[in-house]
One Martini backbone bead per residue (centre of mass of N, CA, C, O) as a GRO file, in nm:
protein
  152
    1MET     BB    1  -9.055   2.199   3.222
    2PHE     BB    2  -9.043   2.487   3.419
    3PHE     BB    3  -9.216   2.805   3.358
    4PRO     BB    4  -9.237   3.093   3.473
    5THR     BB    5  -9.462   3.334   3.389
    6GLU     BB    6  -9.270   3.590   3.443
    7SER     BB    7  -9.045   3.457   3.227
    8PHE     BB    8  -9.271   3.451   3.005
    9GLU     BB    9  -9.254   3.548   2.654
   10PHE     BB   10  -9.490   3.588   2.369
   11SER     BB   11  -9.459   3.618   2.023
   12SER     BB   12  -9.430   3.576   1.687
   13TYR     BB   13  -9.116   3.722   1.720
   14ARG     BB   14  -9.098   3.672   2.045
   15LEU     BB   15  -8.872   3.518   2.294
   16SER     BB   16  -8.893   3.478   2.656
   17LEU     BB   17  -8.650   3.286   2.880
   18LYS     BB   18  -8.611   3.392   3.168
   19TRP     BB   19  -8.514   3.221   3.440
   20CYS     BB   20  -8.560   2.881   3.351
   21LYS     BB   21  -8.329   2.664   3.380
   22ILE     BB   22  -8.225   2.526   3.110
   23GLY     BB   23  -7.933   2.417   3.201
   24GLU     BB   24  -8.049   2.163   3.381
   25LYS     BB   25  -8.169   2.042   3.090
   26SER     BB   26  -8.010   1.930   2.822
   27GLU     BB   27  -8.221   1.779   2.649
   28ALA     BB   28  -8.433   2.004   2.648
   29ALA     BB   29  -8.249   2.222   2.533
   30LYS     BB   30  -8.188   2.077   2.263
   31ALA     BB   31  -8.483   2.074   2.171
   32LEU     BB   32  -8.517   2.378   2.169
   33PHE     BB   33  -8.286   2.439   1.965
   34THR     BB   34  -8.411   2.280   1.734
   35ALA     BB   35  -8.672   2.448   1.719
   36ILE     BB   36  -8.532   2.713   1.656
   37GLY     BB   37  -8.409   2.612   1.385
   38GLU     BB   38  -8.710   2.554   1.258
   39ASN     BB   39  -8.775   2.835   1.272
   40ASP     BB   40  -8.931   3.125   1.062
   41SER     BB   41  -9.010   3.396   1.279
   42LEU     BB   42  -8.798   3.446   1.478
   43GLU     BB   43  -8.626   3.755   1.601
   44HIS     BB   44  -8.642   3.734   1.931
   45LEU     BB   45  -8.410   3.607   2.181
   46SER     BB   46  -8.437   3.513   2.535
   47LEU     BB   47  -8.168   3.344   2.754
   48ASN     BB   48  -8.126   3.471   3.017
   49ASN     BB   49  -8.043   3.330   3.307
   50ASN     BB   50  -7.991   2.975   3.252
   51GLY     BB   51  -7.714   2.814   3.282
   52LEU     BB   52  -7.542   2.822   3.028
   53MET     BB   53  -7.305   2.633   2.899
   54SER     BB   54  -7.081   2.554   2.668
   55SER     BB   55  -7.229   2.306   2.542
   56LEU     BB   56  -7.504   2.459   2.507
   57GLY     BB   57  -7.395   2.692   2.340
   58LYS     BB   58  -7.308   2.515   2.104
   59SER     BB   59  -7.586   2.391   2.047
   60LEU     BB   60  -7.729   2.650   1.985
   61ALA     BB   61  -7.554   2.734   1.749
   62LEU     BB   62  -7.577   2.464   1.574
   63CYS     BB   63  -7.902   2.417   1.594
   64GLY     BB   64  -8.025   2.719   1.592
   65LEU     BB   65  -7.852   2.956   1.456
   66ARG     BB   66  -7.773   2.833   1.183
   67ALA     BB   67  -8.090   2.788   1.082
   68ASN     BB   68  -8.205   3.065   1.182
   69MET     BB   69  -8.305   3.325   0.948
   70SER     BB   70  -8.489   3.529   1.143
   71LEU     BB   71  -8.285   3.597   1.344
   72ARG     BB   72  -8.158   3.910   1.511
   73ILE     BB   73  -8.196   3.873   1.833
   74LEU     BB   74  -7.970   3.796   2.118
   75ASP     BB   75  -8.002   3.684   2.464
   76LEU     BB   76  -7.710   3.558   2.673
   77GLY     BB   77  -7.702   3.672   2.939
   78TRP     BB   78  -7.587   3.534   3.225
   79ASN     BB   79  -7.414   3.295   3.176
   80ARG     BB   80  -7.169   3.008   3.095
   81LEU     BB   81  -7.021   2.980   2.809
   82GLY     BB   82  -6.752   3.072   2.707
   83GLU     BB   83  -6.508   3.022   2.472
   84GLN     BB   84  -6.621   2.792   2.292
   85ALA     BB   85  -6.896   2.919   2.238
   86GLY     BB   86  -6.784   3.179   2.119
   87LYS     BB   87  -6.644   3.045   1.874
   88THR     BB   88  -6.902   2.920   1.758
   89ILE     BB   89  -7.052   3.184   1.712
   90ILE     BB   90  -6.862   3.299   1.506
   91GLU     BB   91  -6.903   3.075   1.291
   92VAL     BB   92  -7.212   3.114   1.263
   93LEU     BB   93  -7.204   3.420   1.173
   94LYS     BB   94  -7.080   3.339   0.890
   95ILE     BB   95  -7.353   3.200   0.803
   96ASN     BB   96  -7.547   3.382   0.983
   97LYS     BB   97  -7.634   3.712   0.865
   98ASN     BB   98  -7.901   3.799   1.041
   99ILE     BB   99  -7.750   3.847   1.288
  100GLN     BB  100  -7.714   4.172   1.482
  101LYS     BB  101  -7.759   4.082   1.797
  102ILE     BB  102  -7.559   4.022   2.102
  103VAL     BB  103  -7.589   3.925   2.434
  104LEU     BB  104  -7.281   3.860   2.663
  105ASP     BB  105  -7.300   3.924   2.942
  106GLY     BB  106  -7.164   3.721   3.180
  107ASN     BB  107  -6.967   3.468   3.007
  108ASP     BB  108  -6.659   3.421   3.002
  109ILE     BB  109  -6.553   3.616   2.771
  110SER     BB  110  -6.325   3.731   2.595
  111ASP     BB  111  -6.227   4.011   2.434
  112SER     BB  112  -6.150   3.872   2.165
  113ILE     BB  113  -6.417   3.726   2.122
  114ALA     BB  114  -6.607   3.969   2.147
  115THR     BB  115  -6.479   4.123   1.911
  116ALA     BB  116  -6.534   3.909   1.692
  117ILE     BB  117  -6.838   3.916   1.722
  118ASN     BB  118  -6.878   4.222   1.669
  119THR     BB  119  -6.755   4.220   1.388
  120GLN     BB  120  -6.958   4.025   1.260
  121LEU     BB  121  -7.209   4.192   1.327
  122SER     BB  122  -7.124   4.439   1.159
  123HIS     BB  123  -7.131   4.291   0.891
  124ASN     BB  124  -7.430   4.217   0.904
  125VAL     BB  125  -7.541   4.503   0.914
  126GLN     BB  126  -7.415   4.605   0.650
  127LEU     BB  127  -7.555   4.401   0.470
  128HIS     BB  128  -7.847   4.499   0.537
  129LEU     BB  129  -7.811   4.789   0.441
  130LYS     BB  130  -7.742   4.721   0.147
  131HIS     BB  131  -7.999   4.567   0.088
  132ALA     BB  132  -8.199   4.797   0.148
  133GLU     BB  133  -8.086   4.987  -0.066
  134MET     BB  134  -8.137   4.804  -0.310
  135VAL     BB  135  -8.443   4.780  -0.273
  136SER     BB  136  -8.504   5.082  -0.295
  137LYS     BB  137  -8.383   5.128  -0.579
  138THR     BB  138  -8.554   4.916  -0.725
  139SER     BB  139  -8.826   5.042  -0.659
  140ALA     BB  140  -8.775   5.316  -0.793
  141LEU     BB  141  -8.723   5.202  -1.077
  142ASN     BB  142  -8.996   5.061  -1.111
  143LYS     BB  143  -9.165   5.318  -1.088
  144GLU     BB  144  -9.035   5.466  -1.325
  145LEU     BB  145  -9.106   5.255  -1.539
  146ALA     BB  146  -9.412   5.259  -1.496
  147SER     BB  147  -9.451   5.567  -1.557
  148SER     BB  148  -9.326   5.557  -1.849
  149LYS     BB  149  -9.539   5.358  -1.967
  150VAL     BB  150  -9.789   5.539  -1.921
  151LYS     BB  151  -9.687   5.784  -2.102
  152SER     BB  152  -9.657   5.601  -2.382
   0.00000   0.00000   0.00000
């Protein structure tokens, strides 16, 4: 599969494959989605404008998004995912609570599906905020305990 260099951007936490026609080679796309699922450091993935249709959107959700617990931001804008892929994304977001933002503009997804996705993403964000608050409080308590042991 050919990826034009101006469409390809990679850092250890971010991968952008915009306009790479990934949707034209379904077997290669499924291999990519499997690799995404096995990755444990990718935080931001952009696959916008790739001609991903419903079946590949479902494959991405089931093979890649369900398993990748480091991914936080996903841009799937301007593909052709449709309703079934949208429903699959909702189900995956109930399992993978680490994803906090998904761009889905231009995907023939109904308002009700988009609202359900956004609702689940809001739950995920709230969960992460509560977790961060808990970690902060635990750290403060540990520091307080350590300083009180030094004083005694």
